[in-house]
C-alpha positions as CSV (number, residue, x, y, z in Angstrom):
1,M,-0.1,-0.1,0.0
2,V,2.8,2.3,0.8
3,Q,4.4,1.8,-2.6
4,L,1.1,2.2,-4.5
5,R,0.5,5.6,-2.6
6,D,4.1,6.7,-3.6
7,Y,3.3,6.0,-7.2
8,C,0.1,7.7,-7.2
9,N,1.8,10.9,-5.6
10,R,4.2,10.6,-8.4
11,L,1.4,10.8,-10.9
12,I,-0.3,13.8,-9.3
13,N,3.2,15.7,-9.1
14,D,3.9,14.9,-12.8
15,G,0.5,16.3,-13.8
16,V,-0.6,12.9,-15.4
17,V,-3.7,12.9,-12.8
18,S,-5.2,15.6,-10.8
19,R,-6.4,13.6,-7.7
20,V,-6.6,10.0,-6.5
21,V,-9.6,8.9,-4.9
22,D,-10.0,6.4,-1.9
23,F,-12.5,4.0,-2.3
24,N,-15.3,4.0,0.5
25,Y,-15.5,0.4,1.7
26,S,-17.9,1.4,4.7
27,Q,-21.3,-0.6,4.9
28,A,-23.0,2.8,5.4
29,Y,-21.7,4.1,2.1
30,Q,-22.6,0.5,0.1
31,A,-26.2,0.9,1.7
32,K,-26.4,4.2,0.6
33,V,-25.4,4.1,-2.9
34,Y,-27.3,0.7,-3.6
35,Q,-30.5,2.2,-2.1
36,K,-30.1,5.1,-4.8
37,H,-28.7,3.0,-7.7
38,F,-31.1,-0.4,-7.1
39,G,-33.8,0.8,-4.9
40,S,-32.8,-2.0,-2.4
41,P,-29.8,-3.0,-0.3
42,I,-27.7,-5.9,-1.8
43,R,-24.6,-7.6,-0.1
44,Q,-22.7,-8.4,-3.2
45,T,-20.0,-5.9,-4.3
46,H,-19.1,-7.8,-7.6
47,N,-20.9,-9.6,-10.4
48,Y,-20.9,-13.4,-11.2
49,K,-17.6,-12.8,-13.0
50,G,-16.0,-10.5,-10.5
51,Y,-16.8,-7.4,-12.1
52,P,-16.8,-4.8,-9.6
53,I,-20.5,-3.5,-9.2
54,L,-20.0,-1.1,-6.1
55,G,-16.8,0.1,-7.5
56,T,-18.5,1.1,-10.9
57,I,-21.1,3.0,-8.9
58,F,-18.5,4.6,-6.6
59,H,-16.7,5.5,-9.9
60,I,-19.6,7.5,-10.8
61,E,-20.8,9.0,-7.7
62,S,-17.3,10.2,-6.7
63,N,-17.0,12.2,-10.1
64,Q,-16.9,16.2,-9.6
65,S,-17.3,16.9,-13.4
66,E,-20.3,17.7,-15.4
67,Y,-19.4,14.8,-17.6
68,M,-17.3,11.5,-17.0
69,L,-15.2,9.4,-19.0
70,H,-14.3,5.7,-18.3
71,Y,-12.2,3.4,-20.2
72,D,-11.5,-0.2,-19.4
73,N,-7.8,-0.5,-19.0
74,D,-7.2,-2.8,-22.0
75,M,-9.1,-1.0,-24.6
76,L,-7.0,0.2,-27.6
77,L,-7.9,3.5,-29.1
78,Y,-7.2,5.6,-32.2
79,Q,-8.0,9.4,-32.2
80,K,-6.8,11.7,-35.1
81,P,-4.7,14.4,-33.7
82,D,-7.1,17.2,-34.8
83,Y,-10.4,15.3,-33.5
84,P,-11.2,15.8,-30.0
85,W,-13.9,13.1,-29.8
86,I,-14.8,13.9,-26.5
87,D,-15.8,17.3,-27.3
88,E,-17.8,16.3,-30.0
89,G,-19.3,13.4,-27.9
90,I,-20.5,16.1,-25.3
91,K,-22.0,18.4,-28.2
92,L,-24.0,15.3,-29.3
93,M,-25.4,14.8,-25.7
94,Q,-26.3,18.5,-25.4
95,E,-28.1,18.3,-28.5
96,H,-30.0,15.0,-27.8
97,P,-31.2,14.7,-24.5
98,E,-32.0,11.0,-25.1
99,I,-28.5,10.0,-25.1
100,I,-27.5,8.8,-22.1
101,A,-23.9,7.7,-22.9
102,V,-21.8,8.2,-26.0
103,R,-18.5,6.6,-27.3
104,P,-16.4,6.5,-30.2
105,L,-16.9,4.1,-33.2
106,T,-16.6,0.4,-32.1
107,G,-13.7,-0.9,-34.6
108,P,-12.0,0.8,-37.4
109,P,-14.5,2.3,-40.2
110,T,-15.9,0.4,-43.0
111,K,-16.5,1.7,-46.3
112,D,-20.2,1.5,-46.3
113,G,-20.6,1.9,-42.6
114,I,-21.6,-1.4,-41.5
115,M,-20.5,-2.4,-38.1
116,Y,-20.6,-6.3,-37.1
117,Q,-22.8,-6.2,-33.9
118,K,-24.6,-8.6,-32.1
119,F,-26.8,-6.2,-30.9
120,P,-29.3,-4.3,-33.0
121,Y,-28.7,-0.6,-33.8
122,Q,-30.1,2.2,-35.9
123,K,-28.3,4.9,-37.8
124,N,-28.9,8.3,-37.0
125,P,-28.5,11.1,-39.5
126,A,-27.1,13.3,-36.8
127,G,-23.9,11.5,-37.0
128,F,-24.4,8.5,-34.6
129,Y,-25.8,5.1,-34.2
130,S,-28.3,4.3,-31.4
131,F,-28.3,1.3,-29.2
132,K,-30.5,-0.1,-26.6
133,F,-27.8,-2.0,-25.0
134,F,-25.1,-0.5,-22.9
135,S,-21.4,-1.2,-23.0
136,S,-19.3,-0.5,-19.7
137,R,-15.9,-0.8,-21.5
138,V,-16.0,2.6,-22.8
139,Y,-18.5,5.3,-22.0
140,L,-18.8,9.1,-21.7
141,I,-22.0,10.3,-19.5
142,N,-23.5,13.1,-17.8
143,P,-23.9,11.8,-14.3
144,K,-27.0,13.9,-13.4
145,R,-28.7,12.6,-16.7
146,F,-27.6,9.1,-15.8
147,D,-29.6,9.4,-12.6
148,K,-32.8,9.7,-14.6
149,L,-32.1,5.9,-15.2
150,L,-32.1,4.9,-11.4
151,P,-33.2,2.8,-9.9
152,L,-31.8,-0.1,-12.2
153,P,-33.4,-3.4,-12.0
154,I,-31.5,-5.9,-10.0
155,L,-30.7,-9.2,-12.0
156,W,-29.3,-12.3,-10.7
157,R,-27.3,-14.4,-12.9
158,S,-27.6,-17.5,-10.9
159,Y,-29.1,-19.4,-7.7
160,R,-28.0,-21.8,-5.2
161,R,-31.6,-23.7,-5.8
162,K,-33.2,-23.9,-9.1
163,Y,-36.9,-23.1,-7.8
164,M,-35.6,-19.8,-7.2
165,N,-35.9,-18.9,-10.9
166,Y,-39.8,-19.1,-10.7
167,L,-40.0,-16.6,-7.7
168,P,-41.0,-13.0,-8.6
169,L,-38.0,-10.6,-8.8
170,G,-38.8,-8.9,-5.5
171,V,-38.9,-12.0,-3.4
172,K,-35.6,-13.3,-5.2
173,T,-34.0,-9.9,-4.5
174,L,-34.9,-10.2,-0.9
175,L,-33.9,-14.0,-0.6
176,N,-30.4,-13.3,-2.1
177,S,-29.9,-10.2,0.2
178,I,-30.7,-12.1,3.2
179,T,-28.7,-15.2,2.3
180,G,-26.1,-13.7,0.2
181,K,-26.1,-16.8,-2.0
182,G,-27.1,-15.3,-5.1
183,K,-24.8,-13.9,-7.9
184,L,-25.4,-10.5,-9.5
185,D,-25.6,-10.1,-13.4
186,S,-23.4,-7.7,-15.1
187,W,-24.0,-3.8,-14.6
188,E,-24.3,-3.2,-18.1
189,V,-26.9,-5.6,-18.6
190,M,-28.9,-4.1,-15.7
191,V,-28.4,-0.5,-17.5
192,S,-29.4,-2.0,-20.9
193,N,-32.7,-3.5,-19.5
194,K,-33.5,-0.1,-18.1
195,L,-32.7,1.5,-21.5
196,E,-35.1,-0.9,-23.1
197,I,-38.2,0.6,-21.2
198,T,-37.1,4.2,-21.3
199,K,-36.5,6.8,-24.1
200,Y,-32.9,6.7,-23.6
201,I,-30.2,5.3,-25.6
202,R,-26.5,4.5,-26.1
203,A,-24.9,6.4,-28.7
204,V,-21.8,5.4,-30.7
205,M,-20.3,8.1,-32.9
206,D,-20.2,7.3,-36.7
207,S,-16.7,9.4,-37.3
208,P,-13.9,7.6,-38.6
209,K,-11.6,10.0,-36.9
210,A,-11.9,8.0,-33.6
211,W,-12.6,4.1,-33.0
212,T,-11.7,1.5,-30.4
213,I,-10.8,-2.3,-30.4
214,H,-11.3,-4.7,-27.8
215,P,-8.5,-7.2,-27.3
216,N,-10.7,-10.1,-26.3
217,T,-7.7,-12.6,-26.6
218,R,-5.1,-13.5,-24.1
219,S,-3.3,-16.0,-26.3
220,P,0.4,-16.9,-26.4
221,E,0.5,-14.8,-29.8
222,F,-1.3,-11.7,-28.3
223,F,1.2,-10.2,-25.7
224,P,4.4,-10.4,-28.1
225,A,2.6,-8.7,-30.8
226,L,0.9,-5.9,-28.6
227,P,3.6,-3.3,-28.8
228,K,3.3,-3.2,-32.6
229,I,-0.4,-3.4,-32.7
230,I,-0.5,-0.4,-30.5
231,E,2.1,1.5,-32.8
232,K,-0.1,0.7,-35.6
233,I,-3.4,1.7,-34.1
234,E,-1.7,5.1,-32.9
235,R,-1.1,5.6,-36.5
236,G,-4.6,4.9,-37.6
237,E,-3.4,1.6,-39.3
238,Y,-5.4,-1.8,-39.4
239,P,-5.7,-4.8,-41.6
240,P,-8.9,-4.4,-43.8
241,E,-10.3,-7.6,-42.1
242,Q,-10.3,-5.8,-38.8
243,A,-12.6,-2.9,-40.4
244,G,-16.2,-2.9,-38.4
245,H,-15.3,-5.4,-35.8
246,Y,-15.4,-4.4,-32.2
247,D,-13.3,-7.4,-31.0
248,L,-9.7,-7.8,-32.1
249,Q,-9.0,-10.0,-35.1
250,L,-5.5,-11.1,-34.1
251,K,-4.9,-13.2,-36.7
252,Y,-4.9,-10.4,-39.4
253,W,-2.5,-8.3,-37.3
254,L,0.3,-10.9,-37.0
C-alpha cells in the first residue's frame, strides 16, 4: 500500500492525474449508494464474473465534473490528432437529450458504414448509431442525466436452488440479500434492461476519426504482438479484415 501511495503521488506531481480517490468500503456507504442505484440493499459488491458493481457505482458517484469518461484499462483507442472526440461527444449529448452515454466508433470504419454487432442498432443522420444495449468498457456520461435511469433493475445470474428462478423478482432480491447466496448479473446488463423501457439510448459516434478495439484474446501470440499493434493503431493503421469489428481479429495483425 505504501508503494501504491508513492506511485499515485508521482502521477499527481507529474501532472498525469489531478487527484486520487480512496474507495469507501463502509457498509453505510454501500447501503446508501445501492439504495439510490437499485432501490434496495444488496450484499454483493461484484457480479458473477468478479466485475466490480459497487466500484463502478463509486466511480460515478465520486465524479466532480459535469461529464465523466470511463475506459477499461485494456481498450485500444485511435484518435486523429485534430479530432477531440470527447468534445464532439459532449456536443451530441447536449443536442440530443435522449443520449444517456456516448463513445467512439466500435472498430475501425468500413467503407459502407456497417458495424458487425450482435446487438441491433439504428443509424441516426445526426452522426451516430443508437443502441439500447449499454457497454461498460467505454462510456462518456453526464452523471446527472444518468441518474434519471435510476433505480436499475436488480438482475441475478444464478441461484443456489433452481426453484428460485420461478419466484417473483422482488422475492428473489429479498432472499438473495438475506442469504447472500445469489450472484449478480453484469452492471451493463442492468443498465441495458432499463434502457429498453425508457426513451434513452447509448450513442456510438460514426466518425472514422476515432475508434476503439477490444483485445478479447490473451493467447500466447497476443502479448508479443501487442507493442506493434499499439504502434499501428496510434498511426490509424489496421488490416482491412479488422474494419467494422469491435473485437480484435488477432490473426490479421500478425
